[in-house]
Wavefront OBJ file of the C-alpha trace (Angstrom):
o trace
v 12.173 16.793 -16.196
v 8.768 16.589 -14.546
v 7.986 18.371 -11.317
v 6.014 16.443 -8.724
v 4.279 18.013 -5.819
v 4.113 16.253 -2.484
v 0.335 15.896 -2.508
v 0.410 13.921 -5.762
v 3.137 11.617 -4.425
v 1.224 10.989 -1.200
v -1.980 10.381 -3.141
v -0.356 7.912 -5.528
v 1.300 6.117 -2.624
v -2.037 5.814 -0.860
v -3.832 4.514 -3.936
v -1.077 1.987 -4.648
v -1.133 0.854 -1.001
v -4.887 0.367 -1.184
v -4.611 -1.733 -4.342
v -1.752 -3.806 -2.930
v -3.716 -4.495 0.250
v -6.802 -5.396 -1.771
v -4.889 -7.742 -4.085
v -3.121 -9.435 -1.182
v -6.329 -9.942 0.797
v -8.190 -11.355 -2.197
v -5.445 -13.693 -3.418
v -3.541 -14.859 -0.337
v -5.618 -18.036 -0.030
v -4.891 -19.262 -3.582
v -3.271 -22.722 -3.749
v 0.304 -21.738 -4.643
v 0.350 -18.547 -2.604
v -0.964 -19.918 0.677
v 2.509 -21.285 1.536
v 4.154 -17.834 1.332
v 4.196 -15.587 4.383
v 1.692 -12.769 3.884
v 4.255 -10.010 4.396
v 6.582 -11.497 1.778
v 3.674 -11.871 -0.618
v 2.735 -8.225 0.008
v 6.279 -7.128 -0.874
v 6.186 -9.130 -4.109
v 2.757 -7.793 -5.094
v 3.852 -4.276 -4.206
v 6.947 -4.527 -6.408
v 4.866 -5.739 -9.347
v 2.161 -3.096 -8.872
v 4.659 -0.235 -8.503
v 6.608 -1.271 -11.585
v 3.377 -1.591 -13.573
v 2.272 1.848 -12.353
v 5.579 3.306 -13.537
v 5.215 1.809 -17.007
v 1.555 2.871 -17.288
v 2.417 6.417 -16.221
v 5.333 6.580 -18.642
v 3.081 5.384 -21.450
v 0.352 7.925 -20.733
v 2.768 10.793 -20.172
v 4.740 9.961 -23.298
v 8.059 9.813 -21.482
v 10.728 7.155 -21.476
v 10.950 4.998 -18.373
v 14.631 4.812 -17.495
v 16.520 2.240 -15.467
v 16.789 4.567 -12.490
v 13.034 5.230 -12.559
v 12.471 1.474 -12.401
v 14.939 1.244 -9.510
v 13.179 4.081 -7.666
v 9.836 2.364 -8.236
v 11.306 -0.762 -6.674
v 12.457 1.234 -3.641
v 9.029 2.891 -3.412
v 7.413 -0.536 -3.449
v 8.862 -1.230 0.008
v 7.161 1.897 1.350
v 3.898 0.924 -0.355
v 4.045 -2.602 1.067
v 4.797 -1.290 4.563
v 1.813 1.043 4.392
v -0.477 -1.676 3.074
v 0.611 -4.279 5.641
v 0.980 -2.185 8.773
v -1.380 0.698 7.983
v -4.525 -1.372 8.174
v -3.422 -2.941 11.470
v -2.578 0.426 13.011
v -5.833 1.969 11.843
v -7.819 -0.943 13.260
v -5.986 -0.696 16.557
v -6.616 3.041 16.838
v -10.272 2.535 15.954
v -10.733 -0.197 18.545
v -9.043 1.867 21.244
v -11.253 4.863 20.504
v -14.430 2.808 20.435
v -13.591 1.108 23.743
v -12.860 4.436 25.415
v -16.103 5.872 24.098
v -18.003 2.830 25.363
v -16.442 3.001 28.827
v -16.975 6.738 29.136
v -20.676 6.325 28.263
v -20.986 3.374 30.645
v -19.494 5.292 33.586
v -21.821 8.252 33.033
v -24.943 6.121 33.511
l 1 2 3 4 5 6 7 8 9 10 11 12 13 14 15 16 17 18 19 20 21 22 23 24 25 26 27 28 29 30 31 32 33 34 35 36 37 38 39 40 41 42 43 44 45 46 47 48 49 50 51 52 53 54 55 56 57 58 59 60 61 62 63 64 65 66 67 68 69 70 71 72 73 74 75 76 77 78 79 80 81 82 83 84 85 86 87 88 89 90 91 92 93 94 95 96 97 98 99 100 101 102 103 104 105 106 107 108 109 110
């Protein structure tokens, strides 16, 4: 059995979320995909990316990918899709709030 440390899990989750967000943003305007809601499309892309990541990791590590590993990758795909969909929005909101406060504080000082 492999031991995972928390930093590796967080790092892999972040990288997968980045790739899911990138794939969704680049392909959501394609003809067949434009009819799907973006959040549903992000969940589908996330499930595919997480399952592919599991199989790639199992191939490189030389271990067998079991049915429960595939099931756990599917559960993890919901976390990855949530981070990729809502993370960018929250980060943008925090950034805009900080920039506005900084602007107003500089404006009042003058």
